[in-house]
The first five atom37 places (N, CA, C, CB, O) and aatype in JSON, in Angstrom:
{
  "aatype": [12, 9, 2, 9, 10, 1, 5, 18, 19, 10, 14, 10, 10, 9, 19, 10, 16, 13, 13, 19, 0, 10, 19, 0, 19, 15, 0, 1, 0, 13, 10, 14, 3, 3, 12, 15, 0, 14, 0, 14, 9, 6, 14, 0, 0, 19, 10, 10, 17, 1],
  "atom_mask": [
    [1, 1, 1, 1, 1],
    [1, 1, 1, 1, 1],
    [1, 1, 1, 1, 1],
    [1, 1, 1, 1, 1],
    [1, 1, 1, 1, 1],
    [1, 1, 1, 1, 1],
    [1, 1, 1, 1, 1],
    [1, 1, 1, 1, 1],
    [1, 1, 1, 1, 1],
    [1, 1, 1, 1, 1],
    [1, 1, 1, 1, 1],
    [1, 1, 1, 1, 1],
    [1, 1, 1, 1, 1],
    [1, 1, 1, 1, 1],
    [1, 1, 1, 1, 1],
    [1, 1, 1, 1, 1],
    [1, 1, 1, 1, 1],
    [1, 1, 1, 1, 1],
    [1, 1, 1, 1, 1],
    [1, 1, 1, 1, 1],
    [1, 1, 1, 1, 1],
    [1, 1, 1, 1, 1],
    [1, 1, 1, 1, 1],
    [1, 1, 1, 1, 1],
    [1, 1, 1, 1, 1],
    [1, 1, 1, 1, 1],
    [1, 1, 1, 1, 1],
    [1, 1, 1, 1, 1],
    [1, 1, 1, 1, 1],
    [1, 1, 1, 1, 1],
    [1, 1, 1, 1, 1],
    [1, 1, 1, 1, 1],
    [1, 1, 1, 1, 1],
    [1, 1, 1, 1, 1],
    [1, 1, 1, 1, 1],
    [1, 1, 1, 1, 1],
    [1, 1, 1, 1, 1],
    [1, 1, 1, 1, 1],
    [1, 1, 1, 1, 1],
    [1, 1, 1, 1, 1],
    [1, 1, 1, 1, 1],
    [1, 1, 1, 1, 1],
    [1, 1, 1, 1, 1],
    [1, 1, 1, 1, 1],
    [1, 1, 1, 1, 1],
    [1, 1, 1, 1, 1],
    [1, 1, 1, 1, 1],
    [1, 1, 1, 1, 1],
    [1, 1, 1, 1, 1],
    [1, 1, 1, 1, 1]
  ],
  "atom_positions": [
    [[-30.33, -9.56, -3.93], [-29.48, -8.62, -4.54], [-27.88, -8.19, -3.16], [-30.79, -7.05, -4.97], [-26.74, -7.8, -3.4]],
    [[-28.44, -8.45, -2.08], [-27.39, -8.3, -1.03], [-26.46, -9.88, -0.8], [-28.28, -7.79, 0.51], [-25.37, -10.03, -0.25]],
    [[-27.38, -10.94, -1.47], [-26.54, -12.07, -1.33], [-25.64, -12.01, -2.57], [-27.36, -13.42, -1.2], [-24.59, -12.65, -2.45]],
    [[-25.81, -11.44, -3.64], [-24.83, -11.29, -4.93], [-23.34, -10.37, -4.23], [-25.83, -10.18, -6.46], [-22.21, -10.81, -4.46]],
    [[-23.49, -9.43, -3.6], [-22.45, -8.39, -2.8], [-21.56, -9.36, -1.81], [-23.38, -7.09, -1.74], [-20.34, -9.29, -1.63]],
    [[-22.47, -10.25, -1.25], [-21.6, -10.95, 0.0], [-21.0, -12.0, -0.81], [-22.53, -11.63, 1.44], [-19.82, -12.21, -0.52]],
    [[-21.51, -12.77, -1.79], [-20.98, -13.84, -2.48], [-20.05, -13.62, -3.42], [-21.85, -14.49, -3.02], [-19.08, -14.38, -3.46]],
    [[-20.15, -12.54, -4.36], [-19.07, -11.91, -5.54], [-18.36, -11.28, -5.17], [-19.4, -11.18, -6.55], [-17.18, -11.52, -4.93]],
    [[-19.16, -9.94, -5.0], [-18.33, -8.61, -4.95], [-17.81, -8.37, -3.59], [-19.19, -7.35, -5.37], [-17.45, -7.19, -3.53]],
    [[-17.68, -8.79, -2.81], [-17.0, -8.62, -1.6], [-15.81, -9.06, -1.64], [-17.55, -9.14, -0.6], [-14.82, -8.34, -1.54]],
    [[-15.81, -10.49, -1.82], [-14.77, -11.31, -1.93], [-13.85, -10.83, -2.91], [-15.18, -12.57, -2.21], [-12.66, -10.62, -2.7]],
    [[-14.52, -10.64, -4.1], [-13.07, -10.24, -5.23], [-12.67, -9.09, -5.0], [-13.28, -10.17, -6.88], [-11.72, -8.76, -5.72]],
    [[-13.15, -8.04, -3.97], [-12.65, -6.81, -3.89], [-11.56, -6.93, -2.92], [-13.66, -5.82, -3.55], [-10.49, -6.32, -2.97]],
    [[-12.02, -7.94, -1.85], [-10.55, -8.65, -1.04], [-9.38, -9.36, -1.75], [-10.98, -9.83, -0.06], [-8.18, -9.3, -1.48]],
    [[-9.95, -9.99, -2.66], [-8.62, -10.29, -3.15], [-8.04, -9.52, -4.1], [-8.57, -11.45, -3.63], [-6.95, -9.81, -4.59]],
    [[-8.51, -8.77, -4.33], [-8.09, -7.75, -5.51], [-7.07, -6.8, -4.46], [-9.68, -6.72, -6.38], [-5.91, -6.44, -4.68]],
    [[-7.67, -6.6, -3.61], [-6.87, -5.38, -2.62], [-5.81, -6.32, -2.05], [-7.94, -4.52, -1.17], [-4.78, -5.67, -1.88]],
    [[-5.66, -7.55, -1.7], [-4.67, -8.38, -1.43], [-3.67, -8.13, -2.47], [-5.11, -9.75, -1.36], [-2.62, -7.57, -2.14]],
    [[-3.92, -8.54, -3.91], [-3.03, -8.69, -4.98], [-2.52, -7.03, -5.06], [-3.84, -9.4, -6.44], [-1.3, -6.93, -5.12]],
    [[-3.06, -6.1, -5.08], [-2.58, -4.48, -5.0], [-1.23, -4.79, -4.13], [-3.87, -3.21, -4.06], [-0.06, -4.77, -4.51]],
    [[-1.8, -5.09, -2.83], [-0.61, -4.94, -1.91], [0.55, -5.7, -1.85], [-0.97, -5.02, -0.8], [1.6, -5.44, -1.25]],
    [[0.14, -7.06, -2.83], [1.15, -7.9, -2.89], [2.18, -7.17, -4.3], [0.44, -9.58, -3.09], [3.4, -7.33, -4.34]],
    [[1.64, -6.63, -5.03], [2.45, -5.92, -6.09], [3.27, -4.98, -5.59], [1.69, -5.28, -7.06], [4.48, -5.06, -5.8]],
    [[2.65, -3.79, -4.74], [3.3, -2.8, -4.15], [4.76, -3.78, -3.31], [2.06, -1.9, -3.05], [5.88, -3.69, -3.81]],
    [[4.57, -4.48, -2.27], [5.2, -4.65, -1.79], [6.6, -5.48, -2.6], [4.48, -4.98, -0.92], [7.74, -5.06, -2.35]],
    [[6.45, -6.42, -3.35], [7.17, -6.71, -4.27], [8.16, -6.09, -5.45], [6.51, -7.16, -4.58], [9.2, -6.51, -5.96]],
    [[7.41, -4.98, -5.62], [8.0, -3.94, -6.55], [9.05, -3.24, -5.66], [6.83, -2.85, -7.17], [9.79, -2.64, -6.44]],
    [[9.45, -3.04, -4.44], [10.11, -2.78, -3.92], [11.94, -3.67, -4.11], [9.25, -2.79, -2.9], [13.09, -3.29, -3.87]],
    [[11.33, -4.95, -4.64], [12.64, -5.74, -4.9], [13.25, -5.26, -6.2], [12.38, -7.36, -4.98], [14.44, -5.45, -6.41]],
    [[12.37, -4.56, -7.2], [13.32, -4.09, -8.57], [13.3, -3.02, -8.29], [12.94, -4.26, -10.1], [13.43, -2.36, -9.32]],
    [[13.16, -2.03, -6.92], [13.79, -0.87, -7.22], [15.16, -0.64, -7.01], [13.23, -0.01, -6.66], [15.79, -1.44, -6.32]],
    [[15.78, 0.5, -7.58], [17.4, 0.76, -6.91], [17.24, 0.83, -5.68], [18.24, 2.11, -7.28], [16.23, 0.85, -4.97]],
    [[18.6, 0.88, -5.43], [19.07, 0.68, -3.63], [18.56, 1.93, -3.03], [20.99, 0.61, -3.22], [17.85, 1.84, -2.03]],
    [[18.81, 2.93, -3.49], [18.67, 4.16, -2.99], [17.36, 4.67, -3.02], [19.46, 4.97, -3.59], [17.17, 5.71, -2.39]],
    [[16.04, 3.93, -3.86], [14.79, 4.35, -3.82], [13.84, 3.13, -3.28], [14.44, 4.88, -5.22], [12.62, 3.08, -3.4]],
    [[14.56, 2.32, -2.76], [13.9, 1.21, -1.69], [14.32, 1.19, -0.57], [14.02, -0.11, -1.97], [14.33, 0.12, 0.04]],
    [[14.79, 2.4, 0.07], [14.89, 2.87, 1.35], [13.83, 3.49, 1.99], [15.8, 3.64, 1.41], [13.04, 3.92, 1.16]],
    [[13.48, 3.71, 3.2], [12.14, 4.37, 3.82], [12.75, 6.07, 3.47], [11.8, 3.88, 5.93], [13.87, 6.57, 3.39]],
    [[11.69, 6.46, 3.35], [11.88, 7.94, 3.25], [12.38, 8.65, 4.68], [10.45, 8.6, 2.76], [11.82, 8.39, 5.75]],
    [[13.5, 9.58, 4.57], [14.19, 9.98, 5.85], [12.81, 10.96, 6.06], [16.02, 10.8, 5.74], [11.9, 11.25, 5.28]],
    [[13.08, 11.37, 7.6], [12.24, 11.49, 8.63], [12.5, 13.02, 9.4], [12.49, 10.2, 9.55], [13.25, 12.86, 10.36]],
    [[12.1, 14.29, 9.25], [12.72, 15.36, 9.67], [11.94, 15.52, 11.34], [12.49, 16.66, 8.46], [10.78, 15.4, 11.71]],
    [[12.95, 15.78, 11.9], [12.35, 16.04, 13.24], [10.74, 16.9, 13.5], [13.51, 16.89, 13.93], [10.45, 17.86, 12.77]],
    [[10.07, 16.56, 14.28], [8.76, 17.27, 14.21], [9.08, 18.87, 14.45], [7.69, 16.65, 15.4], [8.62, 19.75, 13.73]],
    [[9.85, 19.07, 15.43], [10.03, 20.82, 16.13], [10.44, 21.57, 14.84], [11.55, 21.1, 17.56], [10.27, 22.79, 14.72]],
    [[11.05, 20.71, 13.75], [11.67, 21.65, 12.41], [10.4, 21.33, 11.55], [13.43, 21.05, 11.54], [10.5, 21.99, 10.51]],
    [[9.31, 20.61, 11.55], [8.44, 20.87, 10.87], [7.11, 21.73, 11.57], [8.21, 19.66, 10.33], [6.08, 22.04, 10.96]],
    [[7.33, 21.95, 12.62], [6.17, 23.13, 13.76], [6.93, 24.57, 13.11], [6.5, 22.95, 16.25], [6.29, 25.59, 12.87]],
    [[7.95, 24.46, 12.94], [8.23, 25.92, 12.83], [8.54, 26.57, 11.68], [9.16, 26.23, 13.56], [8.93, 27.73, 11.79]],
    [[8.43, 25.98, 10.37], [8.5, 26.03, 9.26], [7.17, 27.2, 8.43], [8.52, 24.54, 8.99], [7.15, 27.33, 7.2]]
  ]
}
């Protein structure tokens, strides 16, 4: 049973994870310019006092 996991399931999960990450990174190329920029970060002091 453990051999099935090591030979088939785990490599499949690794490859699927890679392709999901590849699609997520590649999708940024098709977003409008204002959405592909990183989100603005507020200063930490402002977040502590809210």
